[in-house]
C-alpha positions as CSV (number, residue, x, y, z in Angstrom):
1,M,49.3,89.1,58.0
2,N,45.6,89.9,58.4
3,N,46.4,93.1,60.3
4,A,48.6,94.3,57.5
5,W,45.9,93.8,54.9
6,T,43.4,95.4,57.2
7,V,45.5,98.6,57.3
8,E,46.0,98.6,53.6
9,F,42.2,98.1,52.9
10,S,41.5,100.9,55.5
11,R,43.7,103.3,53.4
12,I,41.9,102.4,50.3
13,L,38.5,103.0,52.1
14,V,39.7,106.4,53.3
15,V,40.7,107.3,49.7
16,V,37.3,106.3,48.4
17,T,35.4,108.1,51.2
18,A,37.4,111.3,50.7
19,S,36.7,111.2,47.0
20,I,32.9,110.9,47.6
21,L,32.9,113.7,50.2
22,I,34.9,116.0,48.0
23,G,32.6,115.2,45.0
24,L,29.4,115.8,47.1
25,S,30.7,119.1,48.6
26,T,32.1,120.6,45.4
27,G,30.1,118.9,42.7
28,Y,33.4,118.1,40.9
29,W,33.4,114.3,41.0
30,T,36.4,113.9,38.7
31,L,38.5,116.2,40.8
32,G,37.1,114.5,43.9
33,F,38.4,111.1,42.9
34,L,41.7,112.5,41.3
35,I,43.1,114.3,44.4
36,P,42.8,111.4,47.0
37,S,44.0,108.8,44.3
38,T,47.0,110.9,43.4
39,I,47.9,111.2,47.0
40,Y,47.6,107.4,47.6
41,I,49.6,106.6,44.4
42,G,52.3,109.1,45.3
43,W,52.6,107.6,48.8
44,T,52.8,104.1,47.2
45,L,55.5,105.3,44.8
46,V,57.5,106.6,47.7
47,Q,57.2,103.2,49.5
48,I,58.2,101.4,46.3
49,R,61.3,103.7,45.8
50,G,62.4,103.1,49.4
51,F,61.8,99.4,49.0
52,E,63.8,99.2,45.8
53,R,66.7,101.2,47.3
54,W,66.7,98.8,50.3
55,I,66.8,95.7,48.0
56,R,69.6,97.4,45.9
57,L,71.8,97.9,49.0
58,G,71.6,94.3,50.0
59,A,68.3,94.2,52.0
60,K,70.2,94.7,55.3
61,T,68.1,94.6,58.4
62,N,69.3,97.9,59.8
63,L,68.5,99.7,56.5
64,A,64.9,98.4,56.2
65,P,62.5,101.1,55.2
66,D,60.1,102.5,57.8
67,S,56.7,101.3,56.4
68,S,53.4,99.9,57.5
69,G,50.7,97.8,56.0
70,I,51.4,95.5,53.1
71,W,54.9,97.0,52.6
72,Q,55.8,96.1,56.2
73,L,54.5,92.6,55.6
74,I,56.7,92.2,52.5
75,V,59.8,93.4,54.4
76,Q,59.0,90.8,57.2
77,H,58.7,88.1,54.5
78,I,62.1,89.0,53.1
79,H,63.6,89.1,56.6
80,R,62.2,85.6,57.2
81,I,63.6,84.3,53.9
82,Q,67.0,85.8,54.6
83,K,67.1,84.2,58.0
84,K,66.3,80.7,56.6
85,D,68.8,81.2,53.8
86,K,71.5,82.1,56.3
87,E,70.7,79.0,58.4
88,R,70.8,76.8,55.2
89,K,74.1,78.3,54.2
90,A,75.5,77.7,57.7
91,R,74.4,74.1,57.5
92,L,75.8,73.6,54.0
93,K,79.1,75.3,55.1
94,G,79.3,73.0,58.1
95,M,78.6,69.9,56.0
96,A,81.2,71.1,53.4
97,S,83.8,71.7,56.1
98,R,83.2,68.2,57.6
99,F,83.3,66.6,54.2
100,E,86.5,68.4,53.3
101,A,88.0,67.4,56.7
102,T,87.0,63.8,56.2
103,I,88.4,63.6,52.6
104,S,91.6,65.4,53.7
105,A,92.1,62.8,56.5
106,L,91.9,59.9,54.1
107,P,95.1,58.0,53.6
108,D,94.5,57.7,49.9
109,A,95.5,60.6,47.6
110,T,92.3,62.2,46.3
111,V,91.9,64.7,43.5
112,V,88.7,66.3,42.1
113,L,88.7,67.2,38.4
114,N,86.2,69.2,36.4
115,S,85.0,68.3,32.9
116,H,88.2,69.8,31.4
117,L,90.4,67.6,33.7
118,E,91.4,70.7,35.6
119,I,92.2,70.3,39.4
120,E,89.4,71.7,41.6
121,W,90.5,70.2,44.9
122,S,93.0,67.7,46.4
123,N,94.1,66.5,49.8
124,D,97.4,66.4,51.6
125,A,98.1,62.8,50.6
126,A,97.9,63.8,46.9
127,K,100.9,66.1,47.5
128,E,102.9,63.3,49.1
129,V,102.5,60.7,46.4
130,L,101.4,62.6,43.3
131,G,103.1,65.9,43.8
132,I,99.8,67.8,43.5
133,D,100.0,71.0,45.6
134,L,96.6,72.7,45.6
135,S,98.0,76.1,46.5
136,K,100.0,76.1,43.2
137,D,98.2,73.6,40.9
138,L,94.6,74.7,41.4
139,G,93.1,75.0,37.9
140,Q,95.9,73.1,36.2
141,R,95.2,70.1,34.0
142,F,95.9,66.9,35.8
143,D,97.4,65.2,32.8
144,N,99.8,68.1,32.2
145,L,101.3,67.7,35.7
146,I,101.6,63.9,35.4
147,R,102.5,63.1,31.8
148,L,101.8,59.5,31.2
149,P,99.9,58.2,28.1
150,V,98.2,55.4,30.1
151,L,96.9,57.9,32.6
152,S,95.6,60.1,29.8
153,Q,93.8,57.2,28.3
154,L,92.3,56.3,31.7
155,L,91.1,59.8,32.3
156,T,89.5,60.1,28.9
157,G,87.9,56.7,29.1
158,K,89.8,55.2,26.2
159,V,90.5,52.0,28.1
160,D,87.9,49.5,29.5
161,N,89.3,49.3,33.0
162,R,89.0,52.3,35.4
163,Q,92.2,51.8,37.3
164,L,95.9,51.3,36.6
165,E,99.2,50.6,38.4
166,L,102.0,53.2,38.1
167,I,105.1,54.4,39.9
168,S,104.7,57.5,42.0
169,P,106.1,60.6,40.2
170,V,107.4,61.8,43.6
171,D,109.0,58.6,44.9
172,G,110.2,55.9,42.5
173,N,110.0,53.3,45.3
174,V,106.2,53.8,45.7
175,T,103.7,51.9,43.6
176,L,100.3,53.3,43.2
177,I,96.9,52.0,42.1
178,V,95.1,54.9,40.5
179,T,91.3,54.8,40.1
180,V,89.1,57.2,38.2
181,T,85.4,57.6,39.1
182,D,82.9,59.7,37.2
183,F,80.5,61.8,39.3
184,G,78.5,65.1,39.3
185,D,78.5,67.3,36.2
186,E,81.1,65.5,34.1
187,Q,83.5,65.6,37.1
188,K,86.0,62.9,37.9
189,L,87.3,61.7,41.3
190,V,90.9,60.4,41.0
191,T,92.2,58.3,43.9
192,A,95.7,56.8,44.3
193,R,96.4,54.1,46.9
194,D,99.9,53.1,47.9
195,V,100.3,49.4,47.3
196,S,104.1,49.2,47.6
197,Q,103.9,46.9,50.6
198,R,101.5,44.5,48.9
199,I,103.7,44.5,45.7
200,A,106.8,43.8,47.8
201,V,105.0,40.9,49.6
202,Q,103.9,39.5,46.2
203,K,107.4,39.7,44.8
204,L,108.8,38.0,47.9
205,R,106.2,35.3,47.6
206,K,107.0,34.7,44.0
207,A,110.7,34.7,44.6
208,F,110.3,32.2,47.5
209,I,108.1,29.9,45.4
210,A,110.5,30.0,42.5
211,N,113.6,29.4,44.6
212,A,112.0,26.7,46.7
213,S,110.7,24.9,43.6
214,H,114.2,25.0,42.0
215,E,115.9,23.8,45.2
216,L,113.4,21.0,45.7
217,R,113.6,19.6,42.2
218,T,117.1,18.2,42.6
219,P,116.6,16.2,45.8
220,L,113.2,15.1,44.5
221,T,114.7,13.8,41.2
222,V,117.2,11.8,43.2
223,I,114.5,10.3,45.5
224,S,112.3,9.5,42.4
225,G,115.3,7.8,40.8
226,Y,116.0,5.5,43.7
227,L,112.3,4.7,44.1
228,E,112.1,3.7,40.4
229,M,115.1,1.5,40.8
230,M,113.6,-0.2,43.8
231,D,110.3,-0.5,42.0
232,I,111.8,-2.5,39.1
233,D,114.0,-4.6,41.3
234,E,112.7,-8.2,41.1
235,N,114.2,-9.1,44.4
236,L,112.2,-6.5,46.3
237,P,110.0,-8.1,48.9
238,V,106.3,-8.1,48.2
239,S,105.6,-6.4,51.5
240,V,107.8,-3.5,50.5
241,R,106.7,-3.2,46.9
242,E,103.4,-1.5,47.6
243,P,104.8,1.2,49.8
244,V,107.6,1.9,47.3
245,N,105.1,2.1,44.5
246,S,102.9,4.5,46.5
247,A,105.9,6.6,47.4
248,S,106.9,6.7,43.7
249,Q,103.5,7.9,42.7
250,Q,103.6,10.7,45.3
251,A,107.0,11.7,44.2
252,K,105.8,12.0,40.6
253,R,102.8,14.1,41.9
254,M,105.1,16.4,43.8
255,K,107.3,16.8,40.8
256,K,104.2,17.8,38.8
257,I,103.3,20.4,41.5
258,L,106.8,21.8,41.4
259,D,106.8,22.0,37.6
260,D,103.4,23.8,37.7
261,L,104.7,26.2,40.4
262,L,107.7,27.1,38.2
263,I,105.4,27.7,35.2
264,L,103.2,30.0,37.3
265,S,106.2,31.9,38.5
266,K,107.3,32.5,35.0
267,L,103.8,33.5,33.9
268,E,103.5,36.0,36.7
269,E,106.8,37.7,35.9
270,K,106.0,38.5,32.3
271,G,103.1,39.9,30.3
272,H,102.6,40.0,26.5
273,S,102.0,43.1,24.4
274,K,99.5,43.1,21.5
275,E,102.3,42.4,19.1
276,S,103.8,39.4,21.0
277,G,103.6,35.8,19.9
278,E,103.3,34.2,16.5
279,K,100.5,32.7,14.4
280,V,99.2,29.5,16.1
281,N,97.2,26.9,14.1
282,M,94.6,26.3,16.8
283,P,92.4,23.9,14.8
284,E,95.4,21.6,14.4
285,L,96.6,22.0,17.9
286,V,93.2,21.2,19.5
287,A,92.7,18.2,17.1
288,Q,96.1,16.9,18.0
289,L,95.6,17.2,21.8
290,T,92.2,15.5,21.7
291,S,93.7,12.7,19.6
292,D,96.5,12.3,22.2
293,F,94.0,12.1,25.0
294,E,92.0,9.5,23.2
295,K,95.1,7.4,22.6
296,S,96.5,7.8,26.1
297,R,93.3,6.6,27.7
298,A,91.6,3.2,27.5
299,K,89.6,2.8,24.4
300,G,86.1,4.1,24.9
301,S,87.1,6.0,28.1
302,H,85.7,9.3,26.9
303,Q,84.0,10.5,23.7
304,F,85.2,13.8,22.2
305,E,82.9,15.9,20.1
306,L,84.7,18.5,18.1
307,E,83.3,21.7,16.6
308,I,86.2,23.6,15.2
309,D,86.4,26.7,12.9
310,Q,89.2,25.6,10.6
311,S,89.9,29.1,9.4
312,L,90.3,30.7,12.9
313,H,93.8,31.1,14.1
314,I,95.3,33.3,16.8
315,K,98.5,35.2,17.4
316,A,100.0,34.0,20.7
317,V,102.8,32.1,22.4
318,E,102.3,28.6,21.2
319,S,103.8,26.8,24.2
320,E,101.6,28.7,26.6
321,V,98.4,28.1,24.5
322,Y,99.3,24.4,24.3
323,S,99.6,24.3,28.1
324,L,96.2,26.1,28.4
325,C,94.4,23.6,26.1
326,Q,96.1,20.6,27.8
327,N,94.9,21.8,31.2
328,L,91.3,22.4,30.2
329,L,91.1,19.0,28.4
330,S,92.9,17.2,31.3
331,N,90.4,18.6,33.8
332,A,87.4,17.6,31.7
333,V,88.8,14.0,31.5
334,K,89.7,13.8,35.2
335,Y,86.5,15.1,36.6
336,S,83.9,13.4,34.4
337,N,83.0,9.7,34.4
338,P,84.5,7.3,31.8
339,G,82.4,6.9,28.7
340,T,80.8,10.4,28.9
341,L,80.9,13.0,26.2
342,I,83.3,16.0,26.2
343,A,82.4,18.7,23.7
344,V,85.3,20.9,22.5
345,R,84.4,24.0,20.5
346,W,86.8,26.5,18.8
347,R,84.9,29.5,17.3
348,H,84.4,33.2,17.2
349,C,83.1,35.0,20.2
350,E,80.3,37.7,20.2
351,N,82.9,40.5,20.7
352,G,84.9,39.4,17.6
353,G,87.5,37.4,19.6
354,A,88.1,33.7,19.7
355,C,86.9,31.2,22.3
356,L,87.9,27.6,23.2
357,S,85.2,26.0,25.3
358,V,85.4,22.6,26.9
359,E,82.1,21.1,28.1
360,D,82.0,18.0,30.2
361,S,79.2,15.9,31.7
362,G,80.7,15.6,35.2
363,E,79.2,16.1,38.6
364,G,79.3,19.9,38.3
365,I,80.4,22.6,40.7
366,A,78.4,24.5,43.2
367,Q,78.1,28.3,42.6
368,E,79.9,29.3,45.8
369,H,83.1,27.6,44.5
370,I,83.2,29.0,41.0
371,S,84.8,32.3,41.8
372,R,87.7,30.6,43.7
373,L,88.5,27.9,41.2
374,T,91.5,29.8,39.7
375,E,93.1,30.3,43.1
376,R,96.3,28.3,43.7
377,F,95.7,24.8,45.3
378,Y,91.9,25.5,45.7
379,R,90.0,22.3,45.3
380,V,86.2,21.7,45.5
381,N,86.8,18.0,46.5
382,V,90.2,17.4,48.0
383,N,90.0,13.6,48.0
384,R,88.7,13.4,44.4
385,S,91.4,15.8,43.3
386,R,94.2,13.6,44.9
387,Q,92.7,10.4,43.4
388,V,92.8,11.8,39.9
389,G,96.2,13.3,40.4
390,G,95.3,17.0,40.3
391,T,97.7,19.6,41.6
392,G,95.2,22.4,42.1
393,L,97.3,24.7,39.9
394,G,95.9,23.9,36.4
395,L,93.2,26.6,36.3
396,S,95.5,29.1,37.9
397,I,97.9,28.5,35.0
398,V,95.1,28.9,32.5
399,K,94.0,32.2,34.0
400,H,97.5,33.7,34.0
401,I,98.1,32.6,30.4
402,L,94.8,34.3,29.3
403,E,95.6,37.5,31.2
404,N,99.0,37.7,29.6
405,H,97.3,37.4,26.2
406,G,94.6,40.0,27.1
407,G,91.9,37.4,27.5
408,H,89.8,35.9,30.3
409,L,88.4,32.6,31.6
410,K,84.6,32.1,31.9
411,I,83.3,29.2,34.0
412,E,79.7,27.9,33.9
413,S,78.6,25.0,36.0
414,E,75.6,23.4,37.7
415,L,75.6,20.5,40.1
416,G,74.7,17.3,38.4
417,K,74.8,18.8,34.9
418,G,78.5,19.2,34.2
419,S,80.7,22.2,33.6
420,T,81.8,24.4,30.7
421,F,85.2,26.2,30.8
422,T,85.6,28.9,28.1
423,A,89.0,30.5,27.3
424,C,88.4,33.8,25.5
425,F,91.1,35.6,23.5
426,P,90.6,39.3,22.4
427,A,89.7,40.3,18.9
428,Y,93.2,41.8,18.2
429,R,94.7,38.3,18.5
430,T,92.5,36.6,16.0
431,C,93.5,35.9,12.4
432,S,91.6,33.9,9.8
433,T,92.9,31.7,7.1
434,K,90.9,30.9,4.0
435,V,90.1,27.2,3.9
436,I,90.6,25.5,0.5
437,D,88.6,22.4,-0.1
438,G,90.7,19.6,-1.6
């Protein structure tokens, strides 16, 4: 670099020296400076013209102008930049190729969409389960190729969740879970996973539970009947009475488990649309249930504190909502000490929906158990649950009822400070009635 500038400064020094010599020898100083300067400027313009032509033709190495000094240094800099650029492009191309090969090898169908929902890229799995052929469908709108209103809503973000379950447009026997993820400059990554096997296993499990429950009810009813007959028999020996009574209690518990399993099977088979159900007088239903619990238990067993919005009703399936409230109240009674307070609140939620919360003063639940409470037969304390007659299915029933009504269950608890179970219904299910004072 220093050598190039030395050459260039040497040329300028020659021009200045020549101008002084011509001026001294002729006495025409203007002419003396004009002639060497014109020659230098002309030579520079020739260099610039050659350099511009080289750049215009792509700055190829074999076409580089024959120059020296600062112009040679500029050409060298451009060569160096070109070399680094080629190396960078090669690395990026290699990374892109490896990324494309990796994505193509994924078992899940993958489609990349631009901001206009047009297909930019897809893998082979997308052709197998979605019918997207990149060679033909490149640039086509994804929602024009798969015309489903729910899919369009998912792509445009008009629904809260970012995935849905649908039948493959290629094979009606294949069930897909489609997920949409935003990335880049308003681009979307659509993935579709084949969950047919999982769905089949779930259906098989549901069918087995339903069939087994139906088949067991009849012999269990017969056994319970005989046990009750033996239990009321005055001639039954005292030594046998206690085992018979214990067997009768277990038979009743088993019957309750079978009934809950059948309820769960029915809940899992159906869902409810926004228009389903009828107007349910929740204030009256909650008040009646709490009154029933107070009457069925020994006097002073539990104290119920009610905070109910008398004007707030919901549109739902009344039998299911009754079961939901009964399970929540029953759990609060079973898992809190006699004489403690149970607070029951029915009011509007922050999102405009309606919430039923049941707060007890029991022993509470550790945080690691809360996420699993709605699983079937999951118990925090197995011995305690059996003592109070729990089946381990109550909260699972509550969860499915809420999901069928578009709601959700919120659980808050702390060891030693009790628990609060809140059943939240969406805003579209609420309806208010004007309360008239008598």
